[in-house]
A tleap script that builds the chain and sets N, CA, C and O, in Angstrom:
source leaprc.protein.ff14SB
mol = sequence {
  NMET GLN GLU GLN GLU LEU THR GLN THR GLN
  ALA ILE GLY LEU LEU ILE GLN ALA ALA ASP
  ILE GLY GLN SER ARG GLY ALA PHE LYS LEU
  GLU GLU ALA ALA LEU ILE THR ARG ALA ILE
  HIE LEU LEU VAL PRO GLU ARG ALA ASP PRO
  GLY PRO PRO ALA PRO VAL GLU ASP SER ALA
  SER PRO GLU GLY ASN ASP CGLU
}
set mol.1.N position { 24.512 32.405 22.210 }
set mol.1.CA position { 24.276 31.427 21.294 }
set mol.1.C position { 25.506 30.845 20.647 }
set mol.1.O position { 26.288 31.558 20.018 }
set mol.2.N position { 25.675 29.564 20.802 }
set mol.2.CA position { 26.954 28.986 20.184 }
set mol.2.C position { 26.736 28.441 18.839 }
set mol.2.O position { 25.762 27.750 18.539 }
set mol.3.N position { 27.759 28.807 17.974 }
set mol.3.CA position { 27.678 28.311 16.581 }
set mol.3.C position { 27.883 26.867 16.528 }
set mol.3.O position { 28.729 26.337 17.249 }
set mol.4.N position { 27.125 26.166 15.679 }
set mol.4.CA position { 27.168 24.773 15.469 }
set mol.4.C position { 28.092 24.517 14.300 }
set mol.4.O position { 27.999 25.215 13.290 }
set mol.5.N position { 28.996 23.525 14.398 }
set mol.5.CA position { 29.805 23.085 13.351 }
set mol.5.C position { 28.939 22.440 12.205 }
set mol.5.O position { 27.989 21.709 12.484 }
set mol.6.N position { 29.272 22.716 10.985 }
set mol.6.CA position { 28.504 22.112 9.894 }
set mol.6.C position { 29.429 21.200 9.056 }
set mol.6.O position { 30.596 21.523 8.830 }
set mol.7.N position { 28.905 20.108 8.621 }
set mol.7.CA position { 29.612 19.326 7.670 }
set mol.7.C position { 29.528 19.855 6.269 }
set mol.7.O position { 28.666 20.704 6.038 }
set mol.8.N position { 30.259 19.485 5.388 }
set mol.8.CA position { 30.131 20.036 4.027 }
set mol.8.C position { 28.732 19.562 3.457 }
set mol.8.O position { 28.102 20.311 2.710 }
set mol.9.N position { 28.279 18.394 3.790 }
set mol.9.CA position { 26.957 18.026 3.251 }
set mol.9.C position { 25.852 18.904 3.800 }
set mol.9.O position { 24.935 19.271 3.066 }
set mol.10.N position { 25.923 19.259 5.119 }
set mol.10.CA position { 24.938 20.122 5.722 }
set mol.10.C position { 24.958 21.456 5.146 }
set mol.10.O position { 23.905 22.065 4.958 }
set mol.11.N position { 26.212 22.000 4.823 }
set mol.11.CA position { 26.373 23.301 4.320 }
set mol.11.C position { 25.739 23.361 2.949 }
set mol.11.O position { 25.011 24.304 2.640 }
set mol.12.N position { 26.011 22.349 2.111 }
set mol.12.CA position { 25.375 22.292 0.753 }
set mol.12.C position { 23.894 22.297 0.863 }
set mol.12.O position { 23.220 23.010 0.119 }
set mol.13.N position { 23.329 21.475 1.825 }
set mol.13.CA position { 21.898 21.342 1.965 }
set mol.13.C position { 21.247 22.668 2.398 }
set mol.13.O position { 20.125 22.962 1.987 }
set mol.14.N position { 21.978 23.514 3.269 }
set mol.14.CA position { 21.557 24.795 3.696 }
set mol.14.C position { 21.488 25.743 2.501 }
set mol.14.O position { 20.500 26.453 2.318 }
set mol.15.N position { 22.526 25.748 1.707 }
set mol.15.CA position { 22.566 26.572 0.505 }
set mol.15.C position { 21.461 26.274 -0.464 }
set mol.15.O position { 20.891 27.180 -1.072 }
set mol.16.N position { 21.141 24.947 -0.617 }
set mol.16.CA position { 20.105 24.550 -1.505 }
set mol.16.C position { 18.773 25.058 -1.012 }
set mol.16.O position { 17.959 25.582 -1.774 }
set mol.17.N position { 18.563 24.888 0.313 }
set mol.17.CA position { 17.319 25.427 0.962 }
set mol.17.C position { 17.193 26.878 0.768 }
set mol.17.O position { 16.099 27.361 0.473 }
set mol.18.N position { 18.289 27.636 0.920 }
set mol.18.CA position { 18.294 29.037 0.698 }
set mol.18.C position { 17.958 29.465 -0.708 }
set mol.18.O position { 17.261 30.463 -0.890 }
set mol.19.N position { 18.437 28.733 -1.731 }
set mol.19.CA position { 18.141 28.907 -3.078 }
set mol.19.C position { 16.620 28.676 -3.299 }
set mol.19.O position { 15.946 29.477 -3.946 }
set mol.20.N position { 16.110 27.568 -2.747 }
set mol.20.CA position { 14.712 27.247 -2.861 }
set mol.20.C position { 13.759 28.282 -2.347 }
set mol.20.O position { 12.728 28.595 -2.942 }
set mol.21.N position { 14.169 28.812 -1.178 }
set mol.21.CA position { 13.360 29.874 -0.501 }
set mol.21.C position { 13.451 31.118 -1.329 }
set mol.21.O position { 12.415 31.740 -1.563 }
set mol.22.N position { 14.623 31.541 -1.802 }
set mol.22.CA position { 14.803 32.670 -2.636 }
set mol.22.C position { 13.955 32.602 -3.933 }
set mol.22.O position { 13.351 33.586 -4.360 }
set mol.23.N position { 13.943 31.371 -4.546 }
set mol.23.CA position { 13.207 31.245 -5.700 }
set mol.23.C position { 11.747 31.283 -5.490 }
set mol.23.O position { 11.014 31.819 -6.320 }
set mol.24.N position { 11.271 30.704 -4.353 }
set mol.24.CA position { 9.810 30.748 -4.044 }
set mol.24.C position { 9.334 32.179 -3.728 }
set mol.24.O position { 8.143 32.471 -3.828 }
set mol.25.N position { 10.239 33.042 -3.359 }
set mol.25.CA position { 9.958 34.509 -3.114 }
set mol.25.C position { 10.248 35.383 -4.303 }
set mol.25.O position { 10.153 36.606 -4.202 }
set mol.26.N position { 10.625 34.751 -5.511 }
set mol.26.CA position { 10.884 35.556 -6.691 }
set mol.26.C position { 12.078 36.378 -6.616 }
set mol.26.O position { 12.076 37.464 -7.196 }
set mol.27.N position { 13.110 35.984 -5.961 }
set mol.27.CA position { 14.361 36.722 -5.750 }
set mol.27.C position { 15.255 36.656 -6.923 }
set mol.27.O position { 16.168 37.474 -7.035 }
set mol.28.N position { 15.036 35.654 -7.880 }
set mol.28.CA position { 15.938 35.508 -8.943 }
set mol.28.C position { 15.299 35.795 -10.330 }
set mol.28.O position { 14.116 35.537 -10.548 }
set mol.29.N position { 16.072 36.304 -11.197 }
set mol.29.CA position { 15.603 36.437 -12.610 }
set mol.29.C position { 15.561 35.053 -13.195 }
set mol.29.O position { 16.189 34.133 -12.671 }
set mol.30.N position { 14.825 34.896 -14.280 }
set mol.30.CA position { 14.618 33.515 -14.907 }
set mol.30.C position { 16.031 32.911 -15.224 }
set mol.30.O position { 16.245 31.738 -14.919 }
set mol.31.N position { 16.964 33.641 -15.801 }
set mol.31.CA position { 18.267 33.062 -16.194 }
set mol.31.C position { 19.022 32.665 -14.974 }
set mol.31.O position { 19.768 31.688 -15.033 }
set mol.32.N position { 18.879 33.386 -13.809 }
set mol.32.CA position { 19.598 33.054 -12.663 }
set mol.32.C position { 18.970 31.815 -12.015 }
set mol.32.O position { 19.701 30.958 -11.518 }
set mol.33.N position { 17.675 31.699 -12.007 }
set mol.33.CA position { 17.023 30.548 -11.504 }
set mol.33.C position { 17.393 29.249 -12.254 }
set mol.33.O position { 17.526 28.164 -11.689 }
set mol.34.N position { 17.540 29.451 -13.535 }
set mol.34.CA position { 17.942 28.252 -14.428 }
set mol.34.C position { 19.358 27.780 -14.061 }
set mol.34.O position { 19.652 26.591 -13.940 }
set mol.35.N position { 20.198 28.785 -13.895 }
set mol.35.CA position { 21.534 28.468 -13.483 }
set mol.35.C position { 21.680 27.800 -12.127 }
set mol.35.O position { 22.448 26.854 -11.948 }
set mol.36.N position { 20.907 28.329 -11.170 }
set mol.36.CA position { 20.930 27.797 -9.848 }
set mol.36.C position { 20.288 26.342 -9.830 }
set mol.36.O position { 20.698 25.482 -9.050 }
set mol.37.N position { 19.297 26.124 -10.702 }
set mol.37.CA position { 18.743 24.766 -10.819 }
set mol.37.C position { 19.730 23.761 -11.355 }
set mol.37.O position { 19.797 22.624 -10.886 }
set mol.38.N position { 20.532 24.204 -12.384 }
set mol.38.CA position { 21.611 23.334 -12.910 }
set mol.38.C position { 22.587 22.977 -11.923 }
set mol.38.O position { 23.016 21.828 -11.826 }
set mol.39.N position { 22.986 24.014 -11.116 }
set mol.39.CA position { 24.010 23.747 -9.984 }
set mol.39.C position { 23.474 22.794 -8.970 }
set mol.39.O position { 24.200 21.927 -8.484 }
set mol.40.N position { 22.169 22.936 -8.625 }
set mol.40.CA position { 21.658 22.071 -7.580 }
set mol.40.C position { 21.539 20.650 -8.151 }
set mol.40.O position { 21.773 19.707 -7.396 }
set mol.41.N position { 21.207 20.439 -9.368 }
set mol.41.CA position { 21.110 19.149 -10.004 }
set mol.41.C position { 22.512 18.507 -10.169 }
set mol.41.O position { 22.649 17.284 -10.205 }
set mol.42.N position { 23.487 19.324 -10.264 }
set mol.42.CA position { 24.877 18.815 -10.357 }
set mol.42.C position { 25.276 18.219 -8.944 }
set mol.42.O position { 25.919 17.175 -8.838 }
set mol.43.N position { 24.872 18.918 -7.949 }
set mol.43.CA position { 25.282 18.550 -6.569 }
set mol.43.C position { 24.381 17.442 -6.007 }
set mol.43.O position { 24.829 16.574 -5.258 }
set mol.44.N position { 23.115 17.498 -6.388 }
set mol.44.CA position { 22.093 16.543 -5.893 }
set mol.44.C position { 21.397 15.943 -7.044 }
set mol.44.O position { 20.295 16.391 -7.359 }
set mol.45.N position { 21.980 14.883 -7.766 }
set mol.45.CA position { 21.421 14.384 -8.962 }
set mol.45.C position { 19.945 13.861 -8.797 }
set mol.45.O position { 19.106 13.955 -9.693 }
set mol.46.N position { 19.719 13.323 -7.614 }
set mol.46.CA position { 18.336 12.735 -7.380 }
set mol.46.C position { 17.262 13.738 -7.422 }
set mol.46.O position { 16.095 13.373 -7.564 }
set mol.47.N position { 17.613 15.115 -7.296 }
set mol.47.CA position { 16.583 16.163 -7.416 }
set mol.47.C position { 16.380 16.552 -8.865 }
set mol.47.O position { 15.574 17.434 -9.160 }
set mol.48.N position { 17.085 15.922 -9.758 }
set mol.48.CA position { 16.953 16.301 -11.157 }
set mol.48.C position { 15.484 15.937 -11.597 }
set mol.48.O position { 14.812 15.118 -10.970 }
set mol.49.N position { 15.053 16.567 -12.665 }
set mol.49.CA position { 13.760 16.386 -13.128 }
set mol.49.C position { 13.534 14.855 -13.614 }
set mol.49.O position { 14.239 14.383 -14.506 }
set mol.50.N position { 12.615 14.181 -13.045 }
set mol.50.CA position { 12.445 12.785 -13.371 }
set mol.50.C position { 11.805 12.549 -14.777 }
set mol.50.O position { 11.675 11.404 -15.211 }
set mol.51.N position { 11.444 13.546 -15.418 }
set mol.51.CA position { 10.852 13.391 -16.697 }
set mol.51.C position { 9.297 13.415 -16.600 }
set mol.51.O position { 8.741 13.761 -15.558 }
set mol.52.N position { 8.628 13.048 -17.688 }
set mol.52.CA position { 7.225 13.107 -17.670 }
set mol.52.C position { 6.661 12.069 -16.652 }
set mol.52.O position { 7.270 11.017 -16.459 }
set mol.53.N position { 5.447 12.372 -15.972 }
set mol.53.CA position { 4.918 11.342 -15.050 }
set mol.53.C position { 4.434 10.151 -15.748 }
set mol.53.O position { 3.999 10.204 -16.899 }
set mol.54.N position { 4.507 9.070 -15.054 }
set mol.54.CA position { 4.014 7.747 -15.598 }
set mol.54.C position { 2.514 7.845 -15.782 }
set mol.54.O position { 1.846 8.550 -15.026 }
set mol.55.N position { 1.993 7.179 -16.734 }
set mol.55.CA position { 0.549 7.181 -17.057 }
set mol.55.C position { -0.165 6.524 -15.772 }
set mol.55.O position { 0.317 5.577 -15.149 }
set mol.56.N position { -1.308 7.119 -15.482 }
set mol.56.CA position { -2.115 6.615 -14.361 }
set mol.56.C position { -3.093 5.595 -14.947 }
set mol.56.O position { -3.770 5.788 -15.956 }
set mol.57.N position { -3.089 4.476 -14.190 }
set mol.57.CA position { -4.038 3.367 -14.719 }
set mol.57.C position { -5.490 3.749 -14.260 }
set mol.57.O position { -5.741 4.251 -13.165 }
set mol.58.N position { -6.323 3.480 -15.130 }
set mol.58.CA position { -7.750 3.794 -14.869 }
set mol.58.C position { -8.269 2.749 -13.915 }
set mol.58.O position { -8.212 1.564 -14.246 }
set mol.59.N position { -8.776 3.116 -12.741 }
set mol.59.CA position { -9.264 2.140 -11.700 }
set mol.59.C position { -10.569 1.659 -12.185 }
set mol.59.O position { -10.967 0.584 -11.736 }
set mol.60.N position { -11.305 2.310 -13.050 }
set mol.60.CA position { -12.573 1.795 -13.520 }
set mol.60.C position { -12.493 0.987 -14.831 }
set mol.60.O position { -13.279 1.151 -15.763 }
set mol.61.N position { -11.466 0.091 -14.826 }
set mol.61.CA position { -11.189 -0.635 -16.049 }
set mol.61.C position { -12.284 -1.740 -16.239 }
set mol.61.O position { -12.887 -2.178 -15.259 }
set mol.62.N position { -12.523 -2.168 -17.458 }
set mol.62.CA position { -13.605 -3.209 -17.695 }
set mol.62.C position { -13.338 -4.496 -16.974 }
set mol.62.O position { -14.280 -5.193 -16.596 }
set mol.63.N position { -12.127 -4.826 -16.775 }
set mol.63.CA position { -11.822 -6.086 -16.029 }
set mol.63.C position { -12.240 -5.983 -14.545 }
set mol.63.O position { -11.856 -5.062 -13.824 }
set mol.64.N position { -12.979 -6.894 -14.165 }
set mol.64.CA position { -13.351 -6.890 -12.720 }
set mol.64.C position { -14.384 -5.885 -12.390 }
set mol.64.O position { -14.631 -5.662 -11.205 }
set mol.65.N position { -14.994 -5.274 -13.308 }
set mol.65.CA position { -16.101 -4.279 -13.071 }
set mol.65.C position { -17.422 -5.062 -13.020 }
set mol.65.O position { -17.830 -5.679 -14.003 }
set mol.66.N position { -18.063 -5.023 -11.884 }
set mol.66.CA position { -19.288 -5.807 -11.654 }
set mol.66.C position { -20.522 -5.107 -11.989 }
set mol.66.O position { -21.605 -5.656 -11.788 }
set mol.67.N position { -20.435 -3.839 -12.526 }
set mol.67.CA position { -21.651 -3.109 -12.872 }
set mol.67.C position { -22.277 -3.517 -14.135 }
set mol.67.O position { -23.307 -2.965 -14.520 }
savepdb mol mol.pdb
quit
């Protein structure tokens, strides 16, 4: 089996995946998980918490209701 060359971006992605897998298996203490999350958000800002979800519009609104 031949080793594949990795780019820095691919290496970071693999490390993030490893951290995600470890976290899903309960491999980290709470403080460790928080620090890993901060590090991931520093490297990949778009994975940062987007904040509270947007309100969902009620599809059964009075406007256009034929009942």
